[in-house]
C-alpha positions in Angstrom: 20.2 2.0 20.9 22.2 -0.9 22.1 26.0 -0.6 22.2 27.8 -1.4 19.0 24.6 -0.9 16.9 25.3 2.7 15.9 27.2 2.0 12.7 25.7 0.7 9.4 27.0 -0.1 5.9 25.0 1.2 2.9 25.2 -1.0 -0.2 23.5 0.9 -3.1 22.3 4.5 -3.6 21.3 6.7 -0.7 17.6 7.6 -0.4 16.1 10.6 1.3 13.7 8.6 3.6 16.5 6.2 4.5 18.9 9.0 5.2 16.5 10.9 7.3 15.3 7.8 9.1 18.7 6.5 10.0 20.3 9.9 10.7 21.2 8.7 14.2 23.5 6.1 12.8 27.0 6.4 11.4 26.6 5.4 7.8 29.4 3.9 5.8 28.5 4.1 2.1 30.3 1.6 -0.2 31.5 2.8 -3.6 29.4 1.9 -6.5 30.3 -1.4 -8.1 32.1 -2.7 -5.1 32.3 -6.6 -5.0 33.3 -9.2 -2.4 36.9 -8.8 -3.8 37.1 -5.1 -3.5 35.3 -4.4 -0.2 37.1 -1.7 1.9 39.1 -2.6 5.1 38.2 -1.2 8.5 34.6 -2.2 8.6 34.7 -5.7 10.1 33.1 -4.4 13.4 29.9 -3.2 11.6 26.8 -5.2 12.7 24.1 -3.7 10.4 23.7 -3.3 6.6 21.2 -1.5 4.4 20.9 -2.7 0.9 19.2 -0.4 -1.7 20.9 -2.1 -4.7 23.6 -4.7 -4.9 26.1 -5.0 -7.6 26.6 -8.7 -7.1 25.2 -11.6 -4.8 25.9 -10.8 -1.1 27.2 -14.1 -0.2 30.0 -15.8 1.6 32.7 -13.4 0.6 30.7 -10.6 2.2 30.0 -12.4 5.3 33.6 -13.3 5.8 34.4 -9.5 5.4 31.7 -8.5 7.9 32.1 -11.2 10.7 30.0 -9.2 13.2 27.0 -8.5 10.8 23.7 -9.2 12.3 21.0 -7.8 10.0 20.7 -7.0 6.3 17.7 -4.7 5.7 16.9 -5.1 2.0 14.9 -2.8 -0.2 12.4 -4.7 -2.3 10.3 -7.7 -2.0 12.6 -9.8 -4.2 16.0 -10.4 -2.4 17.8 -12.8 -4.8 20.8 -10.5 -4.7 21.3 -11.7 -1.0 22.3 -15.4 -0.2 19.7 -15.7 2.5 20.6 -19.3 3.2 24.2 -18.4 3.8 23.0 -15.4 5.9 21.1 -17.7 8.1 24.0 -20.1 8.5 26.0 -17.0 9.7 23.3 -15.9 12.1 22.4 -12.8 9.9 18.8 -11.7 9.9 17.6 -10.7 6.3 14.5 -8.5 5.9 12.7 -7.3 2.8 9.8 -4.9 2.1 6.7 -6.9 1.2 3.1 -5.8 1.4 3.6 -2.1 1.1 4.0 -2.5 -2.7 1.4 -5.2 -3.4 -1.3 -3.0 -4.8 1.0 -0.8 -6.8 2.7 -3.8 -8.6 -0.8 -5.4 -9.2 -2.0 -2.1 -10.8 1.1 -2.1 -13.0 0.6 -5.7 -13.9 -3.0 -5.1 -15.1 -1.8 -1.9 -17.0 0.9 -4.0 -18.8 -1.6 -6.8 -19.5 -4.2 -4.5 -21.1 -1.5 -2.6 -23.0 -0.1 -5.7 -24.4 -3.4 -7.3 -25.3 -5.0 -4.2 -26.9 -1.6 -2.9 -28.3 -2.0 0.5 -26.6 1.8 1.5 -27.0 1.7 0.6 -30.7 -1.5 2.5 -31.3 0.0 5.6 -29.4 3.1 5.5 -31.7 0.8 5.3 -34.7 -0.7 8.8 -33.6 2.7 10.4 -32.8 4.1 9.3 -36.1 1.2 11.1 -37.9 -0.1 7.9 -39.5 -3.6 8.3 -38.2 -4.1 11.1 -40.7 -3.8 8.7 -43.5 -4.8 5.4 -42.0 -6.6 4.2 -39.0 -4.9 1.9 -36.5 -6.0 -1.8 -37.3 -8.2 -3.7 -35.0 -6.2 -5.3 -32.1 -5.6 -9.1 -32.7 -6.4 -9.8 -29.1 -8.9 -9.0 -26.4 -9.4 -9.8 -22.7 -13.0 -10.8 -23.5 -12.2 -14.3 -24.5 -9.1 -15.0 -22.5 -8.2 -17.0 -19.4 -5.1 -15.9 -17.4 -3.0 -18.5 -15.9 -1.1 -17.1 -12.8 2.4 -18.4 -12.4 2.7 -17.6 -8.7 -0.1 -16.8 -6.3 1.5 -14.9 -3.5 0.1 -11.6 -2.1 0.8 -9.8 -5.4 -0.5 -12.6 -7.4 -3.7 -12.6 -5.5 -4.1 -8.9 -5.8 -3.7 -9.3 -9.6 -6.4 -12.1 -9.6 -8.8 -9.8 -7.6 -8.5 -7.2 -10.4 -9.1 -9.8 -13.1 -12.2 -11.0 -11.3 -13.5 -7.4 -11.5 -12.8 -7.5 -15.2 -14.7 -10.6 -15.6 -11.6 -12.5 -16.7 -11.2 -16.2 -15.6 -8.1 -17.1 -13.6 -6.4 -20.3 -12.9 -3.0 -20.6 -11.1 0.2 -22.7 -10.7 2.3 -22.7 -7.6 4.5 -25.4 -6.0 1.7 -26.4 -3.7 -2.2 -25.7 -4.0 -3.6 -23.1 -1.8 -7.0 -24.6 -0.6 -8.2 -21.2 0.5 -8.4 -20.0 -3.1 -11.3 -20.6 -5.2 -9.3 -20.7 -8.6 -8.4 -23.9 -10.4 -5.0 -25.2 -9.5 -2.4 -26.7 -11.8 0.5 -28.7 -10.5 2.3 -28.4 -13.8 2.9 -25.0 -15.6 3.1 -26.8 -18.9 -0.5 -28.3 -18.4 -1.7 -24.9 -17.4 -0.1 -23.3 -20.5 -1.9 -25.7 -22.7 -5.3 -24.8 -21.2 -4.9 -21.1 -21.2 -3.9 -18.4 -23.6 -2.3 -15.9 -21.2 0.4 -16.3 -18.6 0.9 -13.7 -15.8 4.3 -14.5 -14.3 4.8 -13.3 -10.7 7.1 -15.5 -8.8 10.4 -15.0 -6.9 13.7 -15.0 -8.8 16.6 -17.3 -8.0 17.9 -20.7 -9.0 14.5 -22.5 -8.3 12.7 -20.4 -11.0 15.4 -19.8 -13.5 14.1 -20.3 -17.1 10.9 -21.6 -15.7 9.0 -20.1 -18.6 10.9 -21.6 -21.5 10.4 -22.9 -25.1 8.3 -25.8 -23.9 5.9 -23.5 -22.2 5.7 -21.2 -25.2 5.0 -24.2 -27.4 2.2 -25.3 -25.0 0.8 -21.7 -24.9 0.4 -21.6 -28.7 0.2 -18.9 -31.3 -2.5 -16.9 -29.5 -0.6 -17.0 -26.4 0.5 -13.8 -24.4 3.1 -13.7 -21.6 3.4 -11.0 -19.0 6.5 -11.0 -16.8 6.2 -9.0 -13.5 8.6 -11.4 -11.7 12.4 -11.4 -12.4 14.0 -11.5 -15.8 15.6 -14.8 -15.0 12.3 -16.6 -14.7 11.7 -16.3 -18.5 14.2 -17.9 -20.9 14.9 -14.7 -22.8 16.5 -16.2 -26.1 13.5 -18.6 -26.2 11.1 -15.8 -25.8 12.7 -13.8 -28.6 12.6 -16.9 -30.8 8.9 -17.5 -30.0 8.0 -13.9 -30.6 10.0 -13.6 -33.9 8.6 -16.8 -35.2 5.0 -16.1 -34.2 4.9 -19.2 -32.0 3.1 -16.9 -29.4 1.2 -13.8 -30.2 2.9 -11.1 -27.9 4.6 -10.4 -24.5 4.6 -7.6 -21.9 7.9 -7.3 -20.0 8.7 -5.2 -16.9 11.9 -7.1 -16.1 14.9 -8.5 -18.0 17.9 -10.7 -17.5 20.6 -8.0 -17.7 18.8 -4.8 -16.7 18.9 -2.1 -17.9 20.5 -3.8 -21.0 17.5 -4.9 -22.9 18.3 -7.1 -25.9 18.2 -5.3 -29.2 16.0 -8.1 -30.6 13.3 -7.4 -28.1 13.5 -3.6 -28.8 13.2 -4.2 -32.5 10.0 -6.5 -32.2 6.6 -4.8 -32.5 4.7 -7.5 -30.7 6.2 -6.9 -27.4 5.5 -4.1 -24.8 8.6 -3.1 -22.8 8.6 -1.3 -19.5 11.7 -0.2 -17.4 11.1 -2.3 -14.3 8.6 0.1 -12.9 6.2 -2.3 -11.1 6.4 -0.4 -7.7 7.8 2.8 -9.1 5.6 5.5 -7.8 7.0 8.1 -5.2 4.2 7.1 -2.8 5.0 3.4 -2.8 8.8 3.7 -2.9 8.8 5.9 0.1 6.7 3.3 1.9 9.2 0.7 1.0 12.2 2.9 2.1 10.4 3.5 5.4 10.1 -0.2 6.0 13.9 -0.6 5.4 14.4 2.1 8.1 11.9 0.5 10.5 13.6 -3.0 10.3 16.9 -1.4 11.3 15.2 0.6 14.2 13.6 -2.5 15.5 16.9 -4.4 15.4 18.7 -1.5 17.1 16.2 -1.4 19.8 16.5 -5.2 20.4 13.2 -6.0 19.0 12.1 -8.7 16.5 12.5 -8.0 12.7 9.3 -6.6 11.3 9.5 -8.5 7.9 12.2 -11.3 8.1 12.5 -13.4 4.9 11.5 -17.1 5.1 15.1 -18.3 5.4 15.8 -16.1 8.5 15.0 -18.3 11.6 15.0 -15.2 13.8 13.4 -16.8 16.8 16.4 -18.9 17.4 18.9 -16.4 16.2 22.0 -15.7 18.3 25.2 -13.9 17.5 28.4 -14.7 19.3 
């Protein structure tokens, strides 16, 4: 290990795989809820950071507090809690944990889609409440048999979801900022135009300012009263108040949500609605997959400590030209 690379700051909860994998480092764990205004003194020399959960955006205040910082190894594919543009400006590498969770999230997305379309959670509650003894559960209003799914986002996870839908015999189209010529699916430059032509939206795009409230009242209006929205992205991508209004007024049929704006605080209005399926952000939440993600956090730190290139740098990290004074 290169000199000066033996200390790390841990932001977020400790994890067994991370603790074991980085046992050779001195780890400074920050208190839960620490912010840029309450960061502890005495850590300005630390050059590596591990983020398993951030209480706020890691931005300029953090980089000022850690002037020697060289790498942030971030748990998760989404890294919207790190200002990666500011990190690049300060010469800080940011890594995430893509690919190892692709199939797990795609499995969850299909499970949420089917549960929402066929009302499986509602039917299960019907049995548990003892109502089946007196009345059969009504026929589900929707089916996958006559639906077309519009993918909002077509990265690795989106493509894995599309492959599953292909196997189910469900037509797929997609919207991204730019078309992907290698894909056989129909491309829409406008999410509104796509919403008009389909009846189901599967949302799987990164969070952040560029996608905030991307799925809004105008999209719901275009989708129509038979429309279903599945959000596997970030809560901020869907305009939550507009979604609640659309569901309450039956402007769309139903929704399946794995993510929310202020997790884990799910709006009471959503909880009270029966035409929405709610999951507690468990897209990649299996022991198997989370341990692979944890190991990638470790492996990025080990590569950096050995003077090797980062394994999974985010797109904002120009690591080939990276230098640190």
